One Martini backbone bead per residue (centre of mass of N, CA, C, O) as a GRO file, in nm:
protein
  183
    1MET     BB    1 -17.134   7.160  -8.396
    2PRO     BB    2 -16.851   7.285  -8.445
    3ASN     BB    3 -16.522   7.127  -8.518
    4ALA     BB    4 -16.189   7.048  -8.532
    5GLN     BB    5 -16.211   6.758  -8.642
    6GLU     BB    6 -16.366   6.824  -8.902
    7LEU     BB    7 -16.148   7.019  -9.011
    8GLN     BB    8 -15.921   6.807  -9.022
    9HIS     BB    9 -16.053   6.636  -9.245
   10VAL     BB   10 -16.029   6.850  -9.462
   11HIS     BB   11 -15.719   6.879  -9.449
   12THR     BB   12 -15.651   6.586  -9.513
   13ALA     BB   13 -15.786   6.581  -9.792
   14LEU     BB   14 -15.614   6.804  -9.913
   15LYS     BB   15 -15.335   6.671  -9.873
   16LYS     BB   16 -15.399   6.427 -10.053
   17LYS     BB   17 -15.470   6.582 -10.321
   18PHE     BB   18 -15.221   6.819 -10.253
   19SER     BB   19 -14.915   6.695 -10.199
   20ASN     BB   20 -14.745   6.910 -10.396
   21ARG     BB   21 -14.827   7.127 -10.175
   22LYS     BB   22 -14.819   7.426  -9.984
   23LEU     BB   23 -15.044   7.452  -9.747
   24ILE     BB   24 -15.308   7.691  -9.652
   25PHE     BB   25 -15.507   7.745  -9.388
   26GLY     BB   26 -15.742   7.834  -9.213
   27ARG     BB   27 -15.834   8.097  -8.972
   28GLY     BB   28 -15.973   8.086  -8.646
   29SER     BB   29 -16.297   8.076  -8.545
   30ILE     BB   30 -16.470   7.817  -8.456
   31GLY     BB   31 -16.801   7.931  -8.494
   32SER     BB   32 -16.815   8.166  -8.646
   33LYS     BB   33 -17.019   8.421  -8.792
   34ILE     BB   34 -16.750   8.479  -8.969
   35VAL     BB   35 -16.648   8.448  -9.313
   36ILE     BB   36 -16.350   8.485  -9.497
   37VAL     BB   37 -16.295   8.500  -9.855
   38THR     BB   38 -16.022   8.440 -10.058
   39ASP     BB   39 -15.826   8.347 -10.304
   40HIS     BB   40 -15.503   8.361 -10.209
   41PRO     BB   41 -15.206   8.343 -10.104
   42GLY     BB   42 -14.955   8.532 -10.073
   43ALA     BB   43 -14.631   8.570 -10.020
   44GLU     BB   44 -14.664   8.644  -9.717
   45GLY     BB   45 -14.858   8.417  -9.644
   46ALA     BB   46 -14.668   8.186  -9.718
   47LYS     BB   47 -14.444   8.263  -9.516
   48GLU     BB   48 -14.662   8.275  -9.257
   49GLY     BB   49 -14.916   8.079  -9.293
   50LYS     BB   50 -15.145   8.268  -9.431
   51PRO     BB   51 -15.426   8.372  -9.601
   52ILE     BB   52 -15.356   8.665  -9.481
   53ALA     BB   53 -15.134   8.952  -9.531
   54GLY     BB   54 -15.019   9.237  -9.449
   55ASN     BB   55 -15.186   9.492  -9.595
   56ASN     BB   56 -15.444   9.331  -9.631
   57GLN     BB   57 -15.484   9.261  -9.334
   58LYS     BB   58 -15.481   9.546  -9.220
   59LEU     BB   59 -15.727   9.649  -9.373
   60ILE     BB   60 -15.936   9.444  -9.279
   61ASN     BB   61 -15.901   9.491  -8.976
   62LYS     BB   62 -15.976   9.792  -8.981
   63LEU     BB   63 -16.261   9.755  -9.105
   64LEU     BB   64 -16.373   9.570  -8.890
   65ARG     BB   65 -16.337   9.757  -8.647
   66SER     BB   66 -16.513   9.992  -8.773
   67ALA     BB   67 -16.766   9.770  -8.771
   68GLY     BB   68 -16.743   9.608  -8.483
   69VAL     BB   69 -16.518   9.383  -8.552
   70GLU     BB   70 -16.329   9.126  -8.441
   71PRO     BB   71 -16.079   8.967  -8.604
   72ASN     BB   72 -16.048   8.717  -8.386
   73LYS     BB   73 -16.374   8.634  -8.462
   74VAL     BB   74 -16.266   8.537  -8.738
   75TYR     BB   75 -16.280   8.349  -9.033
   76ILE     BB   76 -16.005   8.269  -9.259
   77THR     BB   77 -15.986   8.207  -9.620
   78ASN     BB   78 -15.936   8.008  -9.914
   79VAL     BB   79 -15.964   7.873 -10.209
   80ILE     BB   80 -15.669   7.872 -10.256
   81LYS     BB   81 -15.409   7.688 -10.059
   82TYR     BB   82 -15.191   7.852 -10.232
   83HIS     BB   83 -14.911   7.995 -10.377
   84PRO     BB   84 -14.905   8.084 -10.735
   85GLU     BB   85 -14.711   8.297 -10.762
   86ASN     BB   86 -14.725   8.435 -11.108
   87LYS     BB   87 -15.022   8.305 -11.127
   88LYS     BB   88 -15.330   8.247 -11.242
   89PRO     BB   89 -15.582   8.072 -11.164
   90THR     BB   90 -15.761   7.833 -11.293
   91PRO     BB   91 -16.074   7.719 -11.326
   92LYS     BB   92 -15.991   7.423 -11.263
   93GLU     BB   93 -15.841   7.482 -11.000
   94ILE     BB   94 -16.067   7.612 -10.848
   95LYS     BB   95 -16.265   7.370 -10.869
   96SER     BB   96 -16.079   7.168 -10.699
   97TYR     BB   97 -16.137   7.345 -10.418
   98VAL     BB   98 -16.445   7.386 -10.363
   99PRO     BB   99 -16.535   7.142 -10.184
  100PHE     BB  100 -16.350   7.225  -9.946
  101LEU     BB  101 -16.467   7.504  -9.892
  102LYS     BB  102 -16.757   7.417  -9.834
  103GLU     BB  103 -16.682   7.235  -9.593
  104GLU     BB  104 -16.544   7.449  -9.424
  105ILE     BB  105 -16.787   7.636  -9.393
  106LYS     BB  106 -16.978   7.427  -9.269
  107THR     BB  107 -16.799   7.370  -9.017
  108VAL     BB  108 -16.798   7.660  -8.901
  109GLY     BB  109 -17.092   7.802  -8.922
  110PRO     BB  110 -17.195   8.064  -9.046
  111LYS     BB  111 -17.387   8.360  -9.116
  112VAL     BB  112 -17.136   8.495  -9.271
  113VAL     BB  113 -17.008   8.550  -9.606
  114VAL     BB  114 -16.704   8.695  -9.723
  115THR     BB  115 -16.603   8.812 -10.032
  116LEU     BB  116 -16.273   8.867 -10.193
  117GLY     BB  117 -16.346   8.881 -10.495
  118ASP     BB  118 -16.382   8.685 -10.777
  119ILE     BB  119 -16.262   8.409 -10.691
  120ALA     BB  120 -16.428   8.385 -10.431
  121LEU     BB  121 -16.704   8.401 -10.562
  122ASN     BB  122 -16.665   8.152 -10.747
  123GLY     BB  123 -16.581   7.948 -10.515
  124ILE     BB  124 -16.888   7.957 -10.387
  125GLY     BB  125 -17.081   7.967 -10.670
  126LEU     BB  126 -17.079   8.266 -10.803
  127ARG     BB  127 -17.171   8.397 -11.139
  128GLN     BB  128 -17.094   8.718 -11.089
  129PRO     BB  129 -17.051   9.038 -11.113
  130LEU     BB  130 -16.920   9.220 -10.867
  131HIS     BB  131 -17.024   9.511 -10.940
  132ASN     BB  132 -17.337   9.417 -10.920
  133ILE     BB  133 -17.324   9.279 -10.594
  134HIS     BB  134 -17.190   9.444 -10.409
  135GLY     BB  135 -17.317   9.486 -10.076
  136ARG     BB  136 -17.533   9.253 -10.124
  137PRO     BB  137 -17.729   9.055  -9.959
  138PHE     BB  138 -17.744   8.690  -9.960
  139ASN     BB  139 -17.909   8.408  -9.969
  140PHE     BB  140 -17.696   8.096  -9.903
  141GLY     BB  141 -17.867   7.916  -9.729
  142SER     BB  142 -17.695   7.896  -9.423
  143TYR     BB  143 -17.615   8.186  -9.541
  144THR     BB  144 -17.481   8.502  -9.583
  145LEU     BB  145 -17.389   8.691  -9.863
  146LEU     BB  146 -17.086   8.903  -9.907
  147ALA     BB  147 -16.971   9.092 -10.163
  148THR     BB  148 -16.633   9.200 -10.243
  149PHE     BB  149 -16.333   9.343 -10.241
  150HIS     BB  150 -16.008   9.341 -10.277
  151PRO     BB  151 -15.757   9.492 -10.101
  152GLU     BB  152 -15.558   9.527 -10.340
  153THR     BB  153 -15.752   9.694 -10.514
  154ALA     BB  154 -15.810   9.917 -10.301
  155ALA     BB  155 -15.508  10.023 -10.282
  156LYS     BB  156 -15.525  10.132 -10.600
  157ASP     BB  157 -15.840  10.236 -10.541
  158PRO     BB  158 -16.031  10.469 -10.385
  159GLU     BB  159 -16.314  10.377 -10.476
  160ILE     BB  160 -16.287  10.081 -10.385
  161HIS     BB  161 -16.222  10.141 -10.093
  162THR     BB  162 -16.497  10.264 -10.027
  163LEU     BB  163 -16.665  10.015 -10.103
  164LEU     BB  164 -16.536   9.819  -9.904
  165ALA     BB  165 -16.601   9.977  -9.645
  166THR     BB  166 -16.908   9.975  -9.684
  167ASP     BB  167 -16.946   9.670  -9.696
  168ILE     BB  168 -16.813   9.597  -9.417
  169SER     BB  169 -17.012   9.778  -9.242
  170LYS     BB  170 -17.257   9.550  -9.271
  171ILE     BB  171 -17.198   9.294  -9.103
  172LYS     BB  172 -17.324   9.333  -8.820
  173LYS     BB  173 -17.616   9.363  -8.921
  174ILE     BB  174 -17.638   9.087  -9.058
  175VAL     BB  175 -17.590   8.920  -8.804
  176ALA     BB  176 -17.827   9.037  -8.638
  177GLU     BB  177 -18.049   8.948  -8.836
  178SER     BB  178 -17.984   8.647  -8.820
  179ASP     BB  179 -18.036   8.616  -8.518
  180LYS     BB  180 -18.338   8.699  -8.528
  181GLU     BB  181 -18.438   8.473  -8.722
  182GLN     BB  182 -18.338   8.238  -8.507
  183ALA     BB  183 -18.522   8.333  -8.246
   0.00000   0.00000   0.00000
């Protein structure tokens, strides 16, 4: 059973390794059936101490609700645990956070992990073009992976927005199927 103490160990290890950074940790329900992973906190997220904030958070919450999922029942986190200002994280930097992300996901113990964007997809260990696999659930060991687009990209492109909405709408069904398999 997942617990807060195990998650605190992950956070402590992160603080030790990245002591020169203002880290922002995942939030939400430990033991949630759904974990959402995004790339890194944006400027608003850094200011508010949240993994996702502002319009991106509003869009994801709206899409989750329309899919029948309460946003407060979801755990959300980032691959990179700090706001990288105006630079894109390097592959080496992403790789340095991956073991912590994997441990964090394992501790929360979800049935479904939803990745938002390419960095999140790479961060959980899948090196596939997002356009080729978005919206298709994959068995990924102890959970089902559903890759989709980042809300920031969707806000700029109506076609991507539609794809993101369609992908998110599948979450509840994937969780229900996962529950059936374990029953």
